[in-house]
C-alpha atoms as a printed R data frame, in Angstrom:
   type eleno elety resid chain resno       x      y       z
1  ATOM     1    CA   MET     A     1 -11.210 -8.648 -56.862
2  ATOM     2    CA   THR     A     2 -10.671 -6.252 -53.977
3  ATOM     3    CA   THR     A     3  -9.565 -7.214 -50.518
4  ATOM     4    CA   ALA     A     4 -11.136 -5.429 -47.579
5  ATOM     5    CA   ILE     A     5  -8.747 -4.309 -44.893
6  ATOM     6    CA   THR     A     6 -10.065 -4.331 -41.383
7  ATOM     7    CA   LEU     A     7  -8.404 -1.987 -38.935
8  ATOM     8    CA   ASP     A     8  -8.593 -2.589 -35.215
9  ATOM     9    CA   ARG     A     9  -8.300  0.840 -33.638
10 ATOM    10    CA   ARG     A    10  -8.293  1.837 -30.016
11 ATOM    11    CA   THR     A    11  -7.552  4.901 -27.990
12 ATOM    12    CA   ALA     A    12  -4.782  4.809 -25.422
13 ATOM    13    CA   ALA     A    13  -3.160  7.247 -23.047
14 ATOM    14    CA   ILE     A    14   0.536  6.715 -22.445
15 ATOM    15    CA   PHE     A    15   1.961  7.377 -18.982
16 ATOM    16    CA   TYR     A    16   5.705  7.915 -18.645
17 ATOM    17    CA   SER     A    17   7.453  8.826 -15.432
18 ATOM    18    CA   ASP     A    18  10.997  9.012 -14.173
19 ATOM    19    CA   VAL     A    19  12.735  9.971 -10.930
20 ATOM    20    CA   ALA     A    20  14.029 13.520 -10.577
21 ATOM    21    CA   GLY     A    21  17.673 13.533  -9.494
22 ATOM    22    CA   TYR     A    22  18.154  9.832 -10.237
23 ATOM    23    CA   SER     A    23  21.745 10.194 -11.470
24 ATOM    24    CA   ARG     A    24  22.698 12.212  -8.391
25 ATOM    25    CA   LEU     A    25  21.044  9.663  -6.103
26 ATOM    26    CA   MET     A    26  22.790  6.773  -7.861
27 ATOM    27    CA   GLY     A    27  26.143  8.565  -7.564
28 ATOM    28    CA   ALA     A    28  25.645  9.085  -3.840
29 ATOM    29    CA   ASP     A    29  24.306  5.602  -2.960
30 ATOM    30    CA   GLU     A    30  23.699  3.141  -5.769
31 ATOM    31    CA   ILE     A    31  22.567  0.180  -3.641
32 ATOM    32    CA   GLY     A    32  20.320  2.320  -1.421
33 ATOM    33    CA   THR     A    33  18.778  4.083  -4.410
34 ATOM    34    CA   ILE     A    34  17.988  0.840  -6.220
35 ATOM    35    CA   SER     A    35  16.530 -0.664  -3.045
36 ATOM    36    CA   ALA     A    36  14.351  2.396  -2.322
37 ATOM    37    CA   LEU     A    37  13.204  2.580  -5.933
38 ATOM    38    CA   ARG     A    38  12.200 -1.085  -6.048
39 ATOM    39    CA   GLY     A    39  10.273 -0.632  -2.822
40 ATOM    40    CA   ALA     A    40   8.483  2.436  -4.175
41 ATOM    41    CA   TYR     A    41   7.587  0.642  -7.418
42 ATOM    42    CA   SER     A    42   6.115 -2.310  -5.516
43 ATOM    43    CA   ALA     A    43   4.328 -0.327  -2.814
44 ATOM    44    CA   ILE     A    44   3.202  2.779  -4.702
45 ATOM    45    CA   VAL     A    45   3.651  2.845  -8.474
46 ATOM    46    CA   GLU     A    46   2.435 -0.584  -9.574
47 ATOM    47    CA   PRO     A    47  -0.675 -0.560  -7.324
48 ATOM    48    CA   ALA     A    48  -1.554  2.977  -8.514
49 ATOM    49    CA   ILE     A    49  -1.312  1.896 -12.157
50 ATOM    50    CA   HIS     A    50  -3.552 -1.121 -11.635
51 ATOM    51    CA   GLU     A    51  -6.000  0.777  -9.406
52 ATOM    52    CA   ALA     A    52  -6.444  3.434 -12.107
53 ATOM    53    CA   GLY     A    53  -7.152  0.748 -14.724
54 ATOM    54    CA   GLY     A    54  -3.770  0.820 -16.432
55 ATOM    55    CA   ARG     A    55  -1.345 -1.756 -17.698
56 ATOM    56    CA   LEU     A    56   2.316 -1.639 -16.743
57 ATOM    57    CA   VAL     A    57   4.319 -1.882 -19.955
58 ATOM    58    CA   GLN     A    58   7.913 -1.519 -18.773
59 ATOM    59    CA   ILE     A    59  10.161 -0.445 -15.923
60 ATOM    60    CA   ALA     A    60  13.704  0.515 -16.928
61 ATOM    61    CA   GLY     A    61  16.013  2.041 -14.336
62 ATOM    62    CA   ASP     A    62  14.116  5.022 -12.996
63 ATOM    63    CA   ALA     A    63  11.506  5.104 -15.780
64 ATOM    64    CA   VAL     A    64   8.002  3.664 -15.812
65 ATOM    65    CA   LEU     A    65   5.865  3.235 -18.923
66 ATOM    66    CA   ALA     A    66   2.180  2.365 -18.597
67 ATOM    67    CA   GLU     A    67  -0.865  2.369 -20.854
68 ATOM    68    CA   PHE     A    68  -4.366  3.511 -19.965
69 ATOM    69    CA   GLY     A    69  -7.619  3.394 -21.891
70 ATOM    70    CA   GLN     A    70  -8.422  7.018 -21.099
71 ATOM    71    CA   ALA     A    71  -6.350 10.104 -20.355
72 ATOM    72    CA   GLY     A    72  -8.229 10.692 -17.099
73 ATOM    73    CA   GLU     A    73  -7.050  7.324 -15.801
74 ATOM    74    CA   ALA     A    74  -3.417  8.241 -16.512
75 ATOM    75    CA   VAL     A    75  -3.884 11.590 -14.752
76 ATOM    76    CA   ASP     A    76  -5.506  9.910 -11.740
77 ATOM    77    CA   CYS     A    77  -2.561  7.530 -11.554
78 ATOM    78    CA   ALA     A    78  -0.031 10.347 -11.725
79 ATOM    79    CA   ILE     A    79  -1.807 12.258  -8.963
80 ATOM    80    CA   GLN     A    80  -1.907  9.171  -6.746
81 ATOM    81    CA   ILE     A    81   1.811  8.530  -7.249
82 ATOM    82    CA   GLN     A    82   2.708 12.157  -6.525
83 ATOM    83    CA   ARG     A    83   0.784 12.067  -3.250
């Protein structure tokens, strides 16, 4: 008797971003940096991810990890955030 294995496959594009100069900014003004970063995540990053059809996976310090169904969606998100 053989057992059939069913695989559920999907394509995903992984988006990873971090803040340039984060350590320097934290050294100069930790509270201000954290406050500005939280504001930017809420006002810019999270809406851009959702608008491009992505799913926010994790925010850790200055890093953001998101998943998209297509690479073009991840690129669109990155462009929107950079603007």
